[in-house]
Biopython code that builds the backbone (N, CA, C, O; Angstrom):
import numpy as np
from Bio.PDB.StructureBuilder import StructureBuilder

atoms = [
    (1, "MET", "N", (138.577, 97.210, 110.394)),
    (1, "MET", "CA", (137.790, 97.319, 111.723)),
    (1, "MET", "C", (137.841, 98.788, 112.226)),
    (1, "MET", "O", (138.744, 99.376, 111.630)),
    (2, "ALA", "N", (137.205, 99.576, 113.095)),
    (2, "ALA", "CA", (136.981, 100.968, 113.221)),
    (2, "ALA", "C", (138.245, 101.171, 114.474)),
    (2, "ALA", "O", (138.575, 100.253, 115.225)),
    (3, "THR", "N", (138.804, 102.459, 114.504)),
    (3, "THR", "CA", (139.729, 102.532, 115.772)),
    (3, "THR", "C", (138.475, 102.918, 117.188)),
    (3, "THR", "O", (137.251, 102.806, 117.268)),
    (4, "SER", "N", (139.539, 103.392, 118.127)),
    (4, "SER", "CA", (139.029, 103.689, 119.270)),
    (4, "SER", "C", (138.354, 104.888, 119.278)),
    (4, "SER", "O", (137.332, 105.066, 119.942)),
    (5, "ARG", "N", (139.027, 105.984, 118.357)),
    (5, "ARG", "CA", (138.730, 106.862, 118.287)),
    (5, "ARG", "C", (137.296, 106.978, 117.821)),
    (5, "ARG", "O", (136.471, 107.635, 118.456)),
    (6, "GLU", "N", (136.948, 106.198, 116.473)),
    (6, "GLU", "CA", (135.894, 106.211, 115.458)),
    (6, "GLU", "C", (134.767, 105.459, 116.407)),
    (6, "GLU", "O", (133.558, 105.562, 116.196)),
    (7, "LEU", "N", (135.308, 104.735, 117.419)),
    (7, "LEU", "CA", (133.638, 103.996, 117.939)),
    (7, "LEU", "C", (133.805, 105.049, 118.959)),
    (7, "LEU", "O", (132.775, 104.716, 119.545)),
    (8, "LEU", "N", (134.218, 106.001, 119.638)),
    (8, "LEU", "CA", (134.065, 106.782, 120.752)),
    (8, "LEU", "C", (133.021, 108.187, 120.016)),
    (8, "LEU", "O", (132.109, 108.871, 120.479)),
    (9, "LEU", "N", (133.762, 108.141, 118.602)),
    (9, "LEU", "CA", (132.339, 109.579, 118.204)),
    (9, "LEU", "C", (130.922, 109.085, 117.309)),
    (9, "LEU", "O", (129.960, 109.772, 116.964)),
    (10, "SER", "N", (131.183, 107.704, 117.098)),
    (10, "SER", "CA", (130.022, 107.093, 116.770)),
    (10, "SER", "C", (128.959, 106.092, 117.508)),
    (10, "SER", "O", (129.393, 105.001, 117.879)),
    (11, "GLN", "N", (127.811, 106.362, 117.699)),
    (11, "GLN", "CA", (127.495, 105.299, 118.887)),
    (11, "GLN", "C", (125.533, 104.978, 118.187)),
    (11, "GLN", "O", (125.056, 105.603, 117.240)),
    (12, "SER", "N", (124.963, 104.146, 118.801)),
    (12, "SER", "CA", (123.484, 104.262, 118.322)),
    (12, "SER", "C", (123.185, 103.133, 119.524)),
    (12, "SER", "O", (123.950, 102.667, 120.369)),
    (13, "THR", "N", (121.857, 102.896, 119.278)),
    (13, "THR", "CA", (121.254, 102.791, 120.285)),
    (13, "THR", "C", (119.393, 102.305, 119.389)),
    (13, "THR", "O", (118.894, 102.868, 118.415)),
    (14, "MET", "N", (118.837, 101.178, 120.164)),
    (14, "MET", "CA", (117.567, 101.047, 119.350)),
    (14, "MET", "C", (116.221, 101.711, 120.117)),
    (14, "MET", "O", (115.902, 101.474, 121.282)),
    (15, "VAL", "N", (115.580, 102.513, 119.273)),
    (15, "VAL", "CA", (114.428, 103.359, 120.080)),
    (15, "VAL", "C", (113.154, 103.181, 119.473)),
    (15, "VAL", "O", (113.033, 102.915, 118.277)),
    (16, "GLU", "N", (112.170, 103.323, 120.281)),
    (16, "GLU", "CA", (110.675, 102.641, 119.532)),
    (16, "GLU", "C", (110.302, 104.776, 118.612)),
    (16, "GLU", "O", (110.562, 105.708, 119.373)),
    (17, "VAL", "N", (110.005, 104.982, 117.806)),
    (17, "VAL", "CA", (109.543, 106.374, 117.237)),
    (17, "VAL", "C", (108.274, 106.196, 116.926)),
    (17, "VAL", "O", (107.715, 105.143, 116.619)),
    (18, "SER", "N", (107.778, 107.404, 117.026)),
    (18, "SER", "CA", (105.844, 107.689, 117.093)),
    (18, "SER", "C", (105.628, 108.859, 116.747)),
    (18, "SER", "O", (106.253, 109.829, 117.175)),
    (19, "GLY", "N", (104.373, 108.909, 115.624)),
    (19, "GLY", "CA", (103.918, 110.389, 115.179)),
    (19, "GLY", "C", (103.444, 110.292, 114.308)),
    (19, "GLY", "O", (103.384, 109.127, 113.914)),
    (20, "TRP", "N", (103.041, 110.950, 113.750)),
    (20, "TRP", "CA", (102.326, 111.351, 111.925)),
    (20, "TRP", "C", (102.886, 111.406, 110.766)),
    (20, "TRP", "O", (103.791, 112.192, 110.486)),
    (21, "ASP", "N", (102.368, 110.531, 109.958)),
    (21, "ASP", "CA", (103.292, 110.851, 109.053)),
    (21, "ASP", "C", (103.154, 111.925, 107.847)),
    (21, "ASP", "O", (102.398, 112.822, 108.218)),
    (22, "GLU", "N", (103.600, 112.125, 106.606)),
    (22, "GLU", "CA", (103.161, 112.668, 105.900)),
    (22, "GLU", "C", (101.536, 112.548, 105.161)),
    (22, "GLU", "O", (101.217, 113.421, 104.354)),
    (23, "ASN", "N", (100.958, 111.883, 105.357)),
    (23, "ASN", "CA", (99.713, 111.672, 105.223)),
    (23, "ASN", "C", (98.929, 111.591, 106.578)),
    (23, "ASN", "O", (97.860, 110.982, 106.637)),
    (24, "GLN", "N", (99.670, 112.431, 108.038)),
    (24, "GLN", "CA", (98.454, 112.161, 109.182)),
    (24, "GLN", "C", (98.240, 111.214, 109.327)),
    (24, "GLN", "O", (97.258, 111.060, 110.052)),
    (25, "ILE", "N", (98.687, 110.344, 108.984)),
    (25, "ILE", "CA", (98.701, 108.565, 109.410)),
    (25, "ILE", "C", (99.635, 108.663, 110.535)),
    (25, "ILE", "O", (100.787, 109.035, 110.308)),
    (26, "PHE", "N", (99.202, 108.321, 111.921)),
    (26, "PHE", "CA", (99.761, 107.543, 112.959)),
    (26, "PHE", "C", (100.430, 106.230, 113.170)),
    (26, "PHE", "O", (99.867, 105.166, 113.424)),
    (27, "PHE", "N", (102.160, 106.523, 112.980)),
    (27, "PHE", "CA", (102.620, 105.145, 112.966)),
    (27, "PHE", "C", (103.999, 105.290, 114.349)),
    (27, "PHE", "O", (104.599, 106.221, 114.886)),
    (28, "VAL", "N", (103.995, 103.750, 114.458)),
    (28, "VAL", "CA", (104.899, 103.990, 115.603)),
    (28, "VAL", "C", (106.219, 102.855, 115.102)),
    (28, "VAL", "O", (105.613, 101.945, 114.537)),
    (29, "GLU", "N", (107.249, 102.633, 115.079)),
    (29, "GLU", "CA", (108.568, 101.721, 114.391)),
    (29, "GLU", "C", (109.671, 101.532, 115.318)),
    (29, "GLU", "O", (109.987, 102.480, 116.037)),
    (30, "ARG", "N", (110.364, 100.311, 115.403)),
    (30, "ARG", "CA", (111.656, 100.832, 115.705)),
    (30, "ARG", "C", (112.906, 100.595, 114.756)),
    (30, "ARG", "O", (113.004, 99.969, 113.701)),
    (31, "THR", "N", (113.866, 101.348, 115.537)),
    (31, "THR", "CA", (114.993, 101.788, 114.648)),
    (31, "THR", "C", (116.156, 101.739, 115.346)),
    (31, "THR", "O", (116.293, 101.285, 116.482)),
    (32, "ASP", "N", (117.035, 102.239, 114.613)),
    (32, "ASP", "CA", (118.429, 102.756, 115.559)),
    (32, "ASP", "C", (118.135, 103.940, 115.356)),
    (32, "ASP", "O", (117.522, 104.360, 114.375)),
    (33, "LEU", "N", (118.716, 104.830, 116.634)),
    (33, "LEU", "CA", (118.719, 105.939, 116.917)),
    (33, "LEU", "C", (120.633, 106.305, 116.630)),
    (33, "LEU", "O", (121.325, 105.879, 117.555)),
    (34, "ALA", "N", (121.187, 106.804, 115.825)),
    (34, "ALA", "CA", (122.636, 106.775, 115.486)),
    (34, "ALA", "C", (122.944, 108.386, 116.025)),
    (34, "ALA", "O", (122.114, 109.285, 115.893)),
    (35, "TRP", "N", (124.314, 108.573, 116.662)),
    (35, "TRP", "CA", (124.744, 110.030, 117.006)),
    (35, "TRP", "C", (126.290, 109.924, 116.737)),
    (35, "TRP", "O", (127.003, 108.922, 116.706)),
    (36, "ASP", "N", (126.635, 111.408, 116.530)),
    (36, "ASP", "CA", (128.188, 111.364, 116.750)),
    (36, "ASP", "C", (128.401, 113.135, 116.564)),
    (36, "ASP", "O", (127.568, 113.991, 116.265)),
    (37, "GLU", "N", (129.672, 113.238, 116.833)),
    (37, "GLU", "CA", (129.762, 114.811, 117.307)),
    (37, "GLU", "C", (129.898, 115.586, 116.046)),
    (37, "GLU", "O", (129.863, 116.815, 115.974)),
    (38, "PHE", "N", (130.061, 114.730, 115.026)),
    (38, "PHE", "CA", (129.680, 115.807, 113.720)),
    (38, "PHE", "C", (128.350, 116.013, 113.342)),
    (38, "PHE", "O", (127.955, 117.169, 113.187)),
    (39, "ALA", "N", (127.381, 114.783, 113.121)),
    (39, "ALA", "CA", (126.363, 115.098, 112.141)),
    (39, "ALA", "C", (124.983, 114.840, 113.286)),
    (39, "ALA", "O", (123.797, 114.706, 112.981)),
    (40, "GLY", "N", (125.617, 114.828, 114.699)),
    (40, "GLY", "CA", (124.052, 115.004, 115.636)),
    (40, "GLY", "C", (123.435, 113.670, 115.551)),
    (40, "GLY", "O", (124.156, 112.743, 115.182)),
    (41, "LYS", "N", (122.000, 113.407, 115.889)),
    (41, "LYS", "CA", (121.361, 112.511, 116.237)),
    (41, "LYS", "C", (120.623, 112.629, 114.653)),
    (41, "LYS", "O", (120.326, 113.616, 113.981)),
    (42, "HIS", "N", (120.435, 110.736, 114.326)),
    (42, "HIS", "CA", (119.887, 110.630, 113.347)),
    (42, "HIS", "C", (119.169, 109.309, 112.981)),
    (42, "HIS", "O", (119.790, 108.282, 113.254)),
    (43, "ILE", "N", (118.370, 109.226, 112.601)),
    (43, "ILE", "CA", (117.572, 107.956, 112.390)),
    (43, "ILE", "C", (117.008, 107.401, 110.797)),
    (43, "ILE", "O", (116.801, 108.196, 109.880)),
    (44, "THR", "N", (116.844, 106.162, 110.691)),
    (44, "THR", "CA", (116.753, 105.793, 109.343)),
    (44, "THR", "C", (115.124, 105.483, 109.262)),
    (44, "THR", "O", (114.994, 104.508, 110.003)),
    (45, "LEU", "N", (113.989, 105.778, 108.803)),
    (45, "LEU", "CA", (112.587, 105.064, 109.113)),
    (45, "LEU", "C", (112.428, 104.404, 107.763)),
    (45, "LEU", "O", (113.372, 104.221, 106.994)),
    (46, "THR", "N", (110.984, 104.003, 107.482)),
    (46, "THR", "CA", (109.924, 103.701, 106.834)),
    (46, "THR", "C", (109.173, 104.052, 106.248)),
    (46, "THR", "O", (108.745, 103.599, 105.187)),
    (47, "HIS", "N", (108.639, 105.573, 107.250)),
    (47, "HIS", "CA", (107.869, 106.252, 106.768)),
    (47, "HIS", "C", (108.674, 107.606, 106.347)),
    (47, "HIS", "O", (109.824, 107.973, 106.586)),
    (48, "MET", "N", (107.661, 108.164, 105.663)),
    (48, "MET", "CA", (108.322, 109.542, 105.485)),
    (48, "MET", "C", (107.376, 110.720, 106.351)),
    (48, "MET", "O", (106.205, 110.540, 106.686)),
    (49, "LEU", "N", (108.093, 111.820, 106.590)),
    (49, "LEU", "CA", (107.550, 112.784, 107.627)),
    (49, "LEU", "C", (107.626, 113.844, 106.674)),
    (49, "LEU", "O", (108.333, 113.866, 105.667)),
    (50, "GLY", "N", (106.584, 115.003, 107.209)),
    (50, "GLY", "CA", (106.395, 116.204, 107.319)),
    (50, "GLY", "C", (107.201, 117.186, 107.422)),
    (50, "GLY", "O", (107.699, 117.305, 108.542)),
    (51, "GLU", "N", (107.553, 118.042, 106.540)),
    (51, "GLU", "CA", (108.260, 118.975, 106.618)),
    (51, "GLU", "C", (108.003, 119.795, 108.338)),
    (51, "GLU", "O", (107.064, 120.459, 108.777)),
    (52, "GLY", "N", (109.266, 119.372, 108.933)),
    (52, "GLY", "CA", (109.438, 120.417, 110.607)),
    (52, "GLY", "C", (108.143, 119.296, 111.225)),
    (52, "GLY", "O", (107.141, 119.924, 111.568)),
    (53, "SER", "N", (108.075, 118.346, 111.337)),
    (53, "SER", "CA", (107.627, 117.225, 111.910)),
    (53, "SER", "C", (108.142, 116.853, 113.130)),
    (53, "SER", "O", (109.270, 116.377, 113.254)),
    (54, "ILE", "N", (107.375, 117.046, 114.041)),
    (54, "ILE", "CA", (107.761, 116.381, 115.537)),
    (54, "ILE", "C", (107.556, 114.720, 115.662)),
    (54, "ILE", "O", (106.507, 114.120, 115.431)),
    (55, "ILE", "N", (108.400, 114.332, 115.944)),
    (55, "ILE", "CA", (108.492, 113.049, 116.297)),
    (55, "ILE", "C", (108.329, 112.715, 117.810)),
    (55, "ILE", "O", (108.146, 113.643, 118.598)),
    (56, "PHE", "N", (108.392, 111.350, 118.276)),
    (56, "PHE", "CA", (108.410, 110.668, 119.737)),
    (56, "PHE", "C", (109.527, 109.889, 119.730)),
    (56, "PHE", "O", (109.469, 108.978, 118.904)),
    (57, "VAL", "N", (110.705, 109.955, 120.493)),
    (57, "VAL", "CA", (111.568, 108.574, 120.652)),
    (57, "VAL", "C", (111.543, 108.139, 121.485)),
    (57, "VAL", "O", (111.506, 108.994, 122.370)),
    (58, "ARG", "N", (111.537, 106.963, 121.951)),
    (58, "ARG", "CA", (111.832, 106.120, 123.408)),
    (58, "ARG", "C", (112.746, 105.497, 122.973)),
    (58, "ARG", "O", (112.803, 105.123, 121.801)),
    (59, "PRO", "N", (113.707, 105.256, 123.925)),
    (59, "PRO", "CA", (114.780, 104.000, 124.328)),
    (59, "PRO", "C", (114.032, 103.004, 124.565)),
    (59, "PRO", "O", (113.121, 103.036, 125.392)),
    (60, "ILE", "N", (114.421, 101.713, 123.660)),
    (60, "ILE", "CA", (114.032, 100.736, 123.955)),
    (60, "ILE", "C", (114.934, 100.131, 124.857)),
    (60, "ILE", "O", (116.057, 100.153, 124.355)),
    (61, "GLN", "N", (114.927, 99.376, 126.443)),
    (61, "GLN", "CA", (115.746, 98.819, 127.314)),
    (61, "GLN", "C", (115.453, 97.063, 127.325)),
    (61, "GLN", "O", (114.363, 96.506, 127.449)),
    (62, "THR", "N", (116.231, 96.702, 127.226)),
    (62, "THR", "CA", (116.045, 95.269, 127.087)),
    (62, "THR", "C", (115.943, 94.880, 128.619)),
    (62, "THR", "O", (115.101, 93.990, 128.736)),
    (63, "THR", "N", (116.331, 95.123, 129.461)),
    (63, "THR", "CA", (116.125, 94.616, 131.097)),
    (63, "THR", "C", (115.386, 95.450, 132.215)),
    (63, "THR", "O", (115.433, 96.648, 131.933)),
    (64, "GLY", "N", (115.004, 95.304, 132.891)),
    (64, "GLY", "CA", (114.008, 95.760, 133.731)),
    (64, "GLY", "C", (112.534, 96.165, 133.336)),
    (64, "GLY", "O", (112.001, 95.935, 132.250)),
    (65, "TYR", "N", (111.917, 96.876, 134.526)),
    (65, "TYR", "CA", (110.357, 97.039, 134.336)),
    (65, "TYR", "C", (110.256, 98.609, 133.763)),
    (65, "TYR", "O", (109.251, 99.051, 133.206)),
    (66, "HIS", "N", (111.105, 99.136, 133.928)),
    (66, "HIS", "CA", (110.545, 100.883, 133.461)),
    (66, "HIS", "C", (110.783, 101.369, 132.369)),
    (66, "HIS", "O", (111.800, 101.161, 131.707)),
    (67, "ARG", "N", (109.951, 102.000, 132.103)),
    (67, "ARG", "CA", (109.472, 102.477, 130.193)),
    (67, "ARG", "C", (109.870, 103.776, 130.236)),
    (67, "ARG", "O", (109.221, 104.691, 130.742)),
    (68, "PRO", "N", (111.438, 103.909, 129.460)),
    (68, "PRO", "CA", (111.392, 105.295, 129.753)),
    (68, "PRO", "C", (110.447, 106.629, 129.141)),
    (68, "PRO", "O", (109.914, 106.231, 128.105)),
    (69, "ASN", "N", (110.125, 107.821, 129.377)),
    (69, "ASN", "CA", (109.226, 108.613, 128.842)),
    (69, "ASN", "C", (109.595, 109.003, 127.275)),
    (69, "ASN", "O", (110.784, 109.172, 127.004)),
    (70, "PRO", "N", (108.818, 109.116, 126.470)),
    (70, "PRO", "CA", (109.301, 109.583, 124.804)),
    (70, "PRO", "C", (109.887, 110.637, 124.782)),
    (70, "PRO", "O", (109.460, 111.423, 125.628)),
    (71, "ILE", "N", (110.788, 111.050, 124.104)),
    (71, "ILE", "CA", (111.128, 112.296, 123.921)),
    (71, "ILE", "C", (111.198, 113.169, 122.731)),
    (71, "ILE", "O", (112.022, 112.957, 121.841)),
    (72, "PRO", "N", (110.226, 114.291, 122.686)),
    (72, "PRO", "CA", (110.259, 115.356, 121.662)),
    (72, "PRO", "C", (111.408, 115.051, 120.797)),
    (72, "PRO", "O", (112.455, 114.672, 121.322)),
    (73, "TYR", "N", (111.315, 115.175, 119.543)),
    (73, "TYR", "CA", (111.932, 115.881, 118.502)),
    (73, "TYR", "C", (111.420, 116.645, 117.285)),
    (73, "TYR", "O", (110.247, 116.502, 116.942)),
    (74, "GLU", "N", (112.183, 117.387, 116.670)),
    (74, "GLU", "CA", (111.902, 117.841, 115.240)),
    (74, "GLU", "C", (112.678, 117.349, 114.250)),
    (74, "GLU", "O", (113.890, 117.557, 114.211)),
    (75, "ALA", "N", (112.005, 116.623, 113.328)),
    (75, "ALA", "CA", (112.688, 115.821, 112.381)),
    (75, "ALA", "C", (112.703, 116.815, 111.309)),
    (75, "ALA", "O", (111.744, 117.529, 111.015)),
    (76, "GLU", "N", (114.370, 116.821, 110.483)),
    (76, "GLU", "CA", (114.291, 117.297, 109.060)),
    (76, "GLU", "C", (115.050, 115.794, 107.999)),
    (76, "GLU", "O", (115.971, 114.995, 108.166)),
    (77, "PHE", "N", (114.628, 115.904, 107.559)),
    (77, "PHE", "CA", (115.283, 114.892, 105.989)),
    (77, "PHE", "C", (116.249, 115.177, 105.779)),
    (77, "PHE", "O", (116.535, 116.359, 105.966)),
    (78, "VAL", "N", (117.026, 114.475, 105.398)),
    (78, "VAL", "CA", (118.273, 114.721, 104.806)),
    (78, "VAL", "C", (118.733, 113.848, 103.569)),
    (78, "VAL", "O", (119.708, 114.048, 102.844)),
    (79, "GLY", "N", (117.715, 112.742, 103.496)),
    (79, "GLY", "CA", (118.355, 111.815, 101.817)),
    (79, "GLY", "C", (117.709, 110.376, 102.585)),
    (79, "GLY", "O", (117.399, 110.088, 103.741)),
    (80, "CYS", "N", (117.697, 109.671, 101.276)),
    (80, "CYS", "CA", (117.278, 108.674, 101.295)),
    (80, "CYS", "C", (118.562, 107.432, 101.657)),
    (80, "CYS", "O", (119.720, 107.847, 101.666)),
    (81, "THR", "N", (118.337, 106.090, 101.916)),
    (81, "THR", "CA", (119.280, 104.922, 101.842)),
    (81, "THR", "C", (119.487, 104.144, 100.406)),
    (81, "THR", "O", (118.458, 104.110, 99.731)),
    (82, "PRO", "N", (120.256, 103.724, 100.018)),
    (82, "PRO", "CA", (120.289, 103.090, 98.905)),
    (82, "PRO", "C", (118.923, 102.414, 98.398)),
    (82, "PRO", "O", (118.664, 102.215, 97.211)),
    (83, "GLU", "N", (118.092, 102.093, 99.480)),
    (83, "GLU", "CA", (117.096, 101.121, 99.496)),
    (83, "GLU", "C", (116.039, 102.137, 99.495)),
    (83, "GLU", "O", (114.896, 101.800, 99.185)),
    (84, "GLY", "N", (116.269, 103.159, 99.763)),
    (84, "GLY", "CA", (114.902, 103.929, 99.216)),
    (84, "GLY", "C", (114.244, 104.319, 101.073)),
    (84, "GLY", "O", (113.036, 104.499, 101.223)),
    (85, "HIS", "N", (114.842, 104.368, 101.836)),
    (85, "HIS", "CA", (114.162, 104.872, 103.270)),
    (85, "HIS", "C", (114.406, 105.907, 103.410)),
    (85, "HIS", "O", (115.506, 106.083, 102.887)),
    (86, "PRO", "N", (113.998, 106.914, 103.881)),
    (86, "PRO", "CA", (114.021, 108.346, 104.626)),
    (86, "PRO", "C", (114.903, 107.884, 105.745)),
    (86, "PRO", "O", (114.823, 106.959, 106.553)),
    (87, "GLN", "N", (115.981, 109.069, 105.467)),
    (87, "GLN", "CA", (116.511, 109.185, 107.022)),
    (87, "GLN", "C", (116.078, 110.780, 107.272)),
    (87, "GLN", "O", (115.502, 111.512, 106.468)),
    (88, "PHE", "N", (116.499, 111.081, 108.544)),
    (88, "PHE", "CA", (116.319, 112.102, 109.256)),
    (88, "PHE", "C", (117.193, 112.726, 110.026)),
    (88, "PHE", "O", (118.144, 111.982, 110.264)),
    (89, "ARG", "N", (117.333, 114.238, 110.745)),
    (89, "ARG", "CA", (118.260, 114.415, 111.272)),
    (89, "ARG", "C", (117.464, 115.412, 112.712)),
    (89, "ARG", "O", (116.830, 116.467, 112.727)),
    (90, "LEU", "N", (117.962, 114.291, 113.963)),
    (90, "LEU", "CA", (116.635, 115.071, 114.792)),
    (90, "LEU", "C", (117.110, 116.466, 115.597)),
    (90, "LEU", "O", (118.297, 116.505, 115.923)),
    (91, "THR", "N", (116.456, 117.351, 115.859)),
    (91, "THR", "CA", (116.889, 118.281, 116.957)),
    (91, "THR", "C", (116.236, 118.399, 118.241)),
    (91, "THR", "O", (115.091, 118.631, 117.855)),
    (92, "GLY", "N", (116.185, 118.399, 119.337)),
    (92, "GLY", "CA", (115.106, 118.393, 120.389)),
    (92, "GLY", "C", (114.641, 119.805, 120.412)),
    (92, "GLY", "O", (115.177, 120.813, 119.952)),
    (93, "VAL", "N", (113.688, 119.672, 120.957)),
    (93, "VAL", "CA", (112.162, 120.528, 121.137)),
    (93, "VAL", "C", (112.286, 121.106, 122.268)),
    (93, "VAL", "O", (112.937, 120.398, 123.037)),
    (94, "GLN", "N", (111.894, 122.252, 122.800)),
    (94, "GLN", "CA", (111.706, 122.618, 124.252)),
    (94, "GLN", "C", (110.500, 122.720, 124.139)),
    (94, "GLN", "O", (109.951, 122.752, 123.038)),
    (95, "PRO", "N", (109.780, 122.799, 125.427)),
    (95, "PRO", "CA", (108.215, 123.199, 125.390)),
    (95, "PRO", "C", (107.897, 124.179, 125.290)),
    (95, "PRO", "O", (108.527, 124.859, 126.100)),
    (96, "ARG", "N", (107.247, 124.744, 124.751)),
    (96, "ARG", "CA", (106.221, 126.263, 124.221)),
    (96, "ARG", "C", (105.230, 126.495, 125.516)),
    (96, "ARG", "O", (104.449, 125.600, 125.837)),
    (97, "ASN", "N", (105.289, 127.642, 126.192)),
    (97, "ASN", "CA", (104.388, 128.217, 127.195)),
    (97, "ASN", "C", (103.405, 128.792, 126.087)),
    (97, "ASN", "O", (103.977, 129.408, 125.188)),
    (98, "CYS", "N", (102.145, 128.704, 126.007)),
    (98, "CYS", "CA", (101.422, 129.116, 125.594)),
    (98, "CYS", "C", (100.673, 129.865, 126.492)),
    (98, "CYS", "O", (100.088, 129.347, 127.443)),
    (99, "LEU", "N", (100.649, 131.523, 126.149)),
    (99, "LEU", "CA", (100.377, 132.746, 126.943)),
    (99, "LEU", "C", (98.985, 132.676, 126.378)),
    (99, "LEU", "O", (98.809, 132.262, 125.233)),
    (100, "ARG", "N", (97.954, 133.082, 127.171)),
    (100, "ARG", "CA", (96.469, 133.112, 126.515)),
    (100, "ARG", "C", (96.274, 134.743, 127.158)),
    (100, "ARG", "O", (96.111, 135.123, 128.318)),
    (101, "LYS", "N", (96.364, 135.471, 125.906)),
    (101, "LYS", "CA", (95.874, 137.440, 126.507)),
    (101, "LYS", "C", (94.604, 137.319, 126.694)),
    (101, "LYS", "O", (94.001, 137.133, 125.636)),
    (102, "GLU", "N", (93.930, 137.351, 127.652)),
    (102, "GLU", "CA", (92.353, 137.574, 127.917)),
    (102, "GLU", "C", (92.057, 138.990, 127.362)),
    (102, "GLU", "O", (92.955, 139.830, 127.314)),
    (103, "ALA", "N", (91.027, 139.205, 127.020)),
    (103, "ALA", "CA", (90.418, 140.572, 126.359)),
    (103, "ALA", "C", (89.939, 141.736, 127.727)),
    (103, "ALA", "O", (88.939, 141.615, 128.434)),
    (104, "ILE", "N", (90.940, 142.792, 127.806)),
    (104, "ILE", "CA", (90.314, 143.538, 128.579)),
    (104, "ILE", "C", (89.365, 144.844, 128.461)),
    (104, "ILE", "O", (89.718, 145.806, 127.778)),
    (105, "HIS", "N", (88.257, 144.822, 129.100)),
    (105, "HIS", "CA", (87.220, 145.758, 128.898)),
    (105, "HIS", "C", (87.415, 146.282, 130.119)),
    (105, "HIS", "O", (86.718, 147.221, 130.506)),
]
sb = StructureBuilder()
sb.init_structure("model")
sb.init_model(0)
sb.init_chain("A")
sb.init_seg("    ")
for serial, (resi, resn, name, xyz) in enumerate(atoms, 1):
    if name == "N":
        sb.init_residue(resn, " ", resi, " ")
    sb.init_atom(name, np.array(xyz, "f"), 0.0, 1.0, " ", f" {name:<3s}", serial, name[0])
structure = sb.get_structure()
């Protein structure tokens, strides 16, 4: 049985993950997003992702009509489950401002 400290340190929730896999094929799948203070956020997928892939994670709420917006994360491959499913650590990404330089004549 987990202690109350272990329960506070580790949590999970069901999410919908979407993005492009290592073969550049778009996918959407449901999985658990787990997080703890030591390993951060991590997921297990059935799709392998390319290095530095950006995926979108949307919490699945069981009640209500509001669908939360997906949140972008960079996925880092960390290993596979005993069943062979790839596992990833998620790191939040910040929007990038694209500054366009105009040629000055």
